[in-house]
N, C-alpha and C positions, 0 to 999 in steps of 0.2 A: 109790841105785838100788833101786827096789822089786822084790822077788823074789816070783815067783808059782808056784814049784814047789820044794818043800822035801824034804829027806831026813828019815826018821823019827828020826834020832839027836837026842837032847835034849842041849843044852849043860849043863854041870855046874850043879846047883842053886845052889851058892855063887856062881858067876859071875853067874847071873841076878839073884840077890838083890842082889849088889853093883852091878850095872848100874842097877836100878830105884831103888836108894837114892841112888847118885851123881847120877842124873839130876835129883834134887830140888834140886840146886845151880843149876838153870836160873833165869834172870832171872824176877822176879815183882814186878810193881808193888805198892809198899807192903808187900812180903813176904807177900802174902796166901796164896801157895802154894795155889791153888784146886783142884789136882788130887787125885783120889782114884783109886787104882790097885788093880786086881784082876789077879793073875797066876795062870793056870790051866795045869796040865799033867796027864797021867795020867787017872785016873778022873773027876775033876771036869770036865776039858775034854771028855772023851768024852761025859759026861752032857749038857753044855751043847749040844754040836754035834748030838747025837742029838735033843734037844728041839727045836732049831731046824729040823732036817731034817724033822721031822714036821709042822711048822706052815707055814702061809702067812705072808707078811710081815704085820706088824701093820697094823690098819686105817689108822692114821696114823703116819707116820715120826716119829722123835724130833725131826727138824728137816729142812728142805729143803736138800739138798746144793748144788744149782745153782739160780740164779735162773730163773724162768719165761721162756720165749722168749729164751734166751741170745743176745746180740748179738755183733757182730764187734768185735775179732778173736777173742774168746773162743770163740765157736761153732765156728769153723774149727779152732782149736787142739784143742778137745775131740774133734771129728770125726777129725782127722788122728791124734790119739793112739790112738783106738779102731781105726782102720784099721791102724796100725802094729802094735798088739798082736795083732789077729786074723791079720794076715799071717804072724806068726811061727808060727802054728798052722795055716796054710793054710786058714783058715776064710773062705769067701766072704761078701760082704756080704748076699746073699740067703739064706744058710743060718742062719735065725733060730734053729732048734733047737740048732745047734752053739754059736751065740753065747750063748744062754741057758744052755746047759750050762756054758760057761766062766764066765759070771757066777755060777752056782751054786757054783762052786769057792770063791768068797769065803766062803760059809757053812761050808766045810771048812778055813778058814785056809790054803788051798792046800797042805794036808798038813803044815803046820808043827806041831811037837810042843808048842809053847808059845803060848798066847794071852794077850795083855796087853789089858785093857779099861780105858779111861780114863773117869772120871765127873767131873761138875762140878755144883755146886749150881745148881738151876734159877733162883735169884734173881740169879745173877751176870750181868754184862754183857759186851759185846764186849772190853773190855781184859783181862778174866780168861780169855776164850776165847783171846786171844793168848798169855796166860801158859801155858795148857795145851798150846798148839801148840809153845811153846818147850820145855816139858818133853818132849813127844813127840820133837821133833828132837834134843834133847840125848841122849835115850835111844838113838835110832837111831845117832847118831854114836859114842857110847860102845860100842854093839854092834859097829860096824864095826872099831873098834880091837881088839876081841877076836876078830875073824874070824867074827862072827855076823851073819847076814842078817835083814832085816825087810821087812815090807810094811804100811804104814798103810792102814787100811780104814774109810772113811766109810760103806761098804756097811752096816755094822752098825746105822746109824740106821734101817734098814728093820725091824730086829728089836729096837729099843731097849727096848720094854716087855717083850718076852720075855726078854731078857738080864737086865734089872733084876729081874724077878720070880724067874727061876731063881737069881740070886745073892743074893736076899733083900736088896736094897739099900734103904736108907731112902728114903722117898717123895720127899724133896727133892733127891735126887741123880739126874741124868739121864746117860745114856750119851752120850759124845762120839764115841768111835771105838774100833775094835779094832786090834790090831797083831799080825800073824803074826810069829813069831820062831823062828829055828832056823838050820840050815845049808842053803844052796842046793843044788839038784840041778844040777850043772854040765852034765849031758847034756840037760837040758830046753830045747828051742828057745825057749820063751817067756822064759827068762832071758837071752836075747841082746838083748832089747829095750832100746834106749837112746833115751829120749825127746828130742825136739829142744827147743831154746830159742830164743825170739824174739831177733833181733839187738838189740844195746843201743840203737841209734838209735830203736827203737820205744818204749822205756820209760825211758831214762836221759837226764837233763840234768846236766852238770857245770858249775858256776858258779864263777868266780873262780880257775880252775885255769890 
């Protein structure tokens, strides 16, 4: 479950280091292990967030998160997800300012005290992008075991160049996503959101069973 409101309390540093290291046991085709991980908290994280806060999104995103002119059933799923999220905050569809304000909370990591940023070599292809996705989910599941909450954020593709420059990343590495990490605010209404899933008959066929 993605958490979008965090407490300021930071998990113990040794626990965070253990999580990101253990997540590297995620499956990787050919054992390429294409992930590059930057973990920020304290002053480094504050510096990054302040830098981004002062900037408009980069002229070009690191990549396009959704296909243009999204088709059904994916268009409806995305729309319904957004409506469910904003309804937890009592934000009406026509209240564009409030919706943009909530979107901007991504750039604050929703108040999380730790930001994890995942990078991949620009020369890698879709199979290695799948590998980095498996690293990400492995990290998230390990965090849950420790009672720590997360929110993966492709939002950061809008600021890919800004993040890469702030962190002085090698030119060949591109930002894949960010991950907010910390402890959820259990009193925040937005953390009650539980997204729906399509019924299995829409996407599953079992053969020979």
